[in-house]
N, C-alpha and C positions, 0 to 999 in steps of 0.2 A: 336305092339303097342304104342311105343314112335313115330311113323312118324307120328302115325293117331293123339295124344293127341298133338305133334307140329302143326301141321293142324289145329286140332281145336282152337286151342290158335288164329292160325293164323285168322282164322276162325270171331272170337269173335271179336278182335283188330280192323276186317276190320266193324266191325259194330258197333264201336265206332266211328271207322274214318268218319263214314255213318252218324249217326246222327248230328256230328260232323259238317260236311262240309253243309251239308244240315240247320239245326241253322248258319251258320254262311250263308249261303244266303240266306236265310228269315230276319234278322238283317241287311245283306247287300242294301239287295234293300226299304228298307224302311228307310237307312241311304242316299242312293245316288238318290233314290225317292224325298225324301223331301228338299233334297238338291237342285236338280234341279226343281223344281214345286216352291220353295220359290223365286228359281230367277223368273222365268217366271210370277210369281203374279197368279199361283192356288189359286182358294178358296180351302176353310176347306172343305169343299161338297163333293168336287171335289180327294180331297186330301182321303177322306174318305173311300171314292168309290173303288180306286185303291189300295189302302188297304184292304182293308176288300176282294176286290175279288180271291187272295188265297185261304182263309181260306175255300172259297162258292166250289172251285172246288175240294179240300182237303177233304170237307166231303161228296162229292158226292161220288169218288171214294175210299173211305177206306175195302166197304163191298167189291164191283167188285173187290179191290187191294185181300182182303181176296182169294176170290172164286179163281182168278187166281194164285196166290200162290198154293194152292190145285190142282188145274187141272195141273197146265204147271212150278210150279214149284220154287219157290223161291226165288233159287237162280238166275234163268233166268229174272226176272221178276225186280228182283234187278239190274239188270244190264241195261236191258231195261227201269227201271225209270228213270237211272241216264243219260242215254246218251239222252232221250226226255228232260228233264229239264233243262240237261249243254247246250244242242245245240238250246235250244227257248233262255236261257238267254246270250246266245252271240251272236242269231240275230237281237233279241226287241230293237230298238233304243229308246236312252235313251227322247224321246224330249216330256217334260210334255202337252205338249197341242195336243199332238197324245192320247188322249182317249182312243178311238175304238180297237184302235191298243194293250194299255198296258191294256186295260183289258181282251182282250183274250189272250195274254202273262201272265197274272197271272193266266188266269184261269187255260189254257192250264200247267204251271209249277203246281198249287196243284195241279191238277187231277196228274199230272206225281208222285211227293211224294206221295198224300195220299195214291201209292201203296207200298211205303217203309219203312213203321210203321207191316203190314199183311205179308209182305216178309220177314221180319228180324226175326218175332218169327215163320213163318216157318223155314227158317235156323236153329234157336237154338233148336225148337224141334227136327229136325233132328239131332243136332251136339253133342247137350252136353249133359251131363246125368241128370237127378234128385238132385244129390246130389253138383254142380255146377252151378244148375241155377239159381240162387239167386243172386251171383256173377255176373253171365256172364250175365243178363240182365240190372242188376243197371250200372253197368260197361257201359253196350251199350247207355243204356235211360239217365249216365251222360254225353254224347259226347254232346247231345243236350245242357247241361247247359254254360258247357267249351265250346263249339261254339257260344255263345249267348255273353257271357266275353268274347269270344277274337275277337270275330267280332267286340264292342263297344269299345275295348282298340285300334286295328290297322286302319280299315276301312274306321272312320273319318279323319284319317293321309293321305289314299290313298286320298279321295273326295277333302283335300287342293292341294295336290300334281300332284296328274292329275287328277282332275277333278271326276265328276261322273261317269262316264260311263266306266273308269277305275276298277272301283267295280266290271259290269261286268263279265270283263274279269278276272279278278282277280279266284270268283265262276266259271262259265263256266273252266276255267283252271284247279282247284282243282275239278270240278266236274269228267271231261274227265280222268285225273290221278284217281280219285278214282277207275272210272269206269272200267279203262284199268289193276291196281294192282289188283282190282278182281277178271276179267275177264282171268289173269296169274295164281293167286294165288287158290279159289277160286275152290270145286270143293263137288259132291255131297257126301255122307258118305255111309262110305265104311261094311261089313257085318263089326263087330266090338264085342267085349267083352268087358264090363268095372265088374270087380269084387264086387268094392266101388257101384257101382249102386243098384245092388240089396241088400245090407246093406244098401242103408237108405232110407229102408222102402218102395218101389216101388213092382210092379209087377213082377211075377215071366213069365217064355216064357211060348210057347207055348209048344205042342206036338214035332213041329219042332225044335225049341229052340227059335222060333222069336215070339213077338205078332204084327201082324198086322197093320199097322199103314192107310194107303190110299192103295185099290187097290191093291197091290201087295207089296206096301212099308211094309216095315217090324221092327221090334222092337226089341232088343238085351237088355236085364236091361239098360234099359234106353235113347239106341242108337236107333233112327229112320234112317231107310238105306229108301233107291229107288230103287227100281228095270226101271221096263220097264214103260218107257214117254208113252205109248199105252194105258197101263193098269190104267193109271190114270183117264182117261175119264172117269171110269165106275164107279167113287167114287159115291152114296149116299148121301148128307150130308142132315143130321136129322133136318132142319131149324125148325120146329115146337119144339121139343125137345128142340134143342137151347134153343130160344125165347122163350120157357117155363116155365127154369131153371129156379129156385130161387138162386142157387150160381153164374149164368150166369150174374143177372140183380144185383146180391150184388156185384160183381166185376164193370160189367156197371157205375153202379151208382156211384160209388167211383171216379172211373175215371171221370165221370163227376164233382164232385166235387174236383179233382185235379185240372183239367184243369179251371174250373171257378175262383177257387181261384188264381191260377199260371197267368191266362193273365190279370185280374183283377189291380193283382200289377202292369204285367209287363207292363200294357198300360196305367193306371192312376199313379200309386206313385210316378213319374215322377210331374205332376200336383201336387198331394197332396204334396209333398217337397217345390216346387218354390211357389204354390197359399196357402198353408193350413197352410204351417210353416215357409212362407219365406225364403225359404234357396234358396243358387244358386247350382244348379246343378255343374255348373264349378267348383264354389268351391269347394267343395265337392270331391272331383277328384275320387280317387279309389275307396274310402271308397261304394260310391252305387252301385259298385257293387258286394259288398263283398254278399248278397242274395244270387245273384248268384254261387260265388266260393264253398258257404255253402251248395248247396244243389246239388255240384259236388262231395262235401265231405262225407255229410249224402248219396249218392244213392249211393256210395260205400260201406262207414261202413255199411247199412242195407246190402246190398247183404253178404255182411264177417261174417256177424252176424248170417242171414235168414242158412244161408250153413254152420254155425259149427254148428251151433241147432242143424239142421238134421243129419247132417253127424254124428254129437255124440253121434245123439238118446236122447237129454238131453230132448226135448219133438218134439211131431209131428210135423209132414208136417203143421196141422191146426190148431194146439194152433198157432206156428211160426208165421204164416201169419196172423189170427188174433190180435196177441200182436202187433207185430210190426205196420198192420195195423191199431189198435182201438189207439196205443198208439201215435203211429206219428200225426193224424187225432185232436187228443183230444186236445195233445202241442202245434199244428195251431193255432185251435180254440179261444185258451187260449193271445195266442200273438195276434191275431187279435183283439179280444175283446180291448186288452190292447192296441195296436197302438192311439188312437186317445186321450189317457191321459198320453200323454209322450211325450212330443209336444219340445223338442228337436231334434235338429240331431240323435246325439249319437241315442235316442231313440227310433227314429223313422227304423234307421238303423239296431237295436240290436230287434225290433218286427219283422220287416221285415223276418231279417236271420231266426231268430227264427223259423218261420213261415214256411218259403218256406223248411229251413235245414229239419223241420219235416216233412212238405209231404213229403220232398222227402227219408226220410227215412219208411216212408210208405207204398212207390212203391214199399216196399220187400217185401211186403204183396199183394197188388192186382195186382200189376203188374207183378210181375210170375205164379198169382193164372189162370193166361192162359193157361200155359203152365200146368198145376194142374188138372185140373179139363177136360182140353178137348185137351192132345197134337195132336192128330189125327188131330182136327181143329182149331189150335193154330191158324192161321192165320184167321183164320175167324172168330174165337171168337173176336178179334185181331180187325177186320175190322167193329164190333158192337162198341166195346168199346170206341174203337179212334172216330167212329164218332159222337157218345156221349160226347164225351173230347172236339172234335172241334167246336159242336154245342153248349158246355156249355160258350166259350170263346168268340163267337157271340155276345150269347146270354149277357150274362157277361161282354163284354165290350159293349155294344152298351146301356141297362138296365140302367150302373151305370152312363152314360150320361148322361140320361134320369130323370135320381134320381138328380143329380144336377143340371140341367134345371130347374125343378119344384123345388129345393129349389132356387133354386134362385130367380124366380116367384111369390116366396112368400117372395121374403126379405130377406131371411137366407143370412150371411155374409159366404160365403165358402172361406176368410180368419180365423175363425174359426174353428179349429177343427172340435169341435162340428160335426158341420152342415153333418162332414165324420163320423161322426159316423154310419150310415144306410148300407154304404158304405162298411165298415169291418165287421158288425156284418151280411151280407145275405151269405159271405163266414161260416162265422165262425161255423152259425147256420146250413149249408149243411154242414159240417166238424165232429157235433154232430152226424146227422142225418146217416150218412153217414158209419160212425166209428158202431152202435147203429146197423144195420140193416149186415155189413158185420159181426161184431161178432155172432149174431144170426142166419143169414143164409149160408156165406159164408164155403164150407169146403177146404183142398188140396188132398183130395183123387178122383183120374181117374175116373168122371160119365160119358164120353162118350166114350168106346174104339174103 
């Protein structure tokens, strides 16, 4: 038992490192390409095309990623994904004038990384017992914010010292090292018992002591076990039931809202600081990183709180998910509404930190819910959910730009924070609607066996 627990901790730690490296890659490409494009005199339209191509590839591969993880196994798909994007990153030339080459490369990287989160959810569903799922998923996803913060702090210095191309080699090396460690240390879960799993309020085993997962995958008190790979292909995925389930759509909508708010703030907050508040990002120093550090901290706090409440049976799984999600999203909505009224650097940093930290707290509600309602199809459901989240990023970032252009055309002064009110009110409204819908329709019970 001790060895299995140690292996499980290694698996969770590696999935945290996985998301961290992925977000270092995303931030790194933006930093490196922007430097190269500015030096080559590339226009903003072309820059936008290159930077957005990743997300189109990322959105296209979410559901296929869940399907592949379901059929082949999340561990193998995750390894393959890292190999593909690392090799692509290492081989692509950073010539800002070779637009077609960069578009193809970023599309391929986006497709490869689109397999990652569905695969991670499949792996965590197999390894992590119910009473540890909240903090395990929260730790894994917090790697995104840690990676973004680390990338923003370290990679500009590499560009300055070694040039933009050096960033690609650093990222490829990190991806290669992670893939090697994953290959050496990861394994399919063995058959195992865990006494706390059943006490956490989850289903008991079948007559043989195991609850089937997919094909001849088996479940013992919250642990999911793979058997013969040849039997995985016999699994029939209940697409109609998944896509017609209100609890599934409740978590999909919350993922959409989370990513809408995150991507809008991530992409447009620097512009708001400089244009709307007349603040220099360089002079703000490390304070501009506080919102993402806050996300890292509160993502893990939310996971620990949720698992504690579930394990101690203080409230049910359903109520735990609902109250964390609802509370986090409603506080985030309040912070977004307050944003244009606080017109100092500390006010903007405070509001954005509270907003993103609260959203991260809410992830202990909706993000872990994939494993609650459909552990057997966790990768598939995550693929559907993350597709919605990625599309939210594309729509939100583009819509924000269009709103600002319309405001400028209407002779509104974008240097006045009042002109930015609509930008923050839209995600605030989405947060309120999503919180209410999750509160009404979500459940922590397994609805797909």
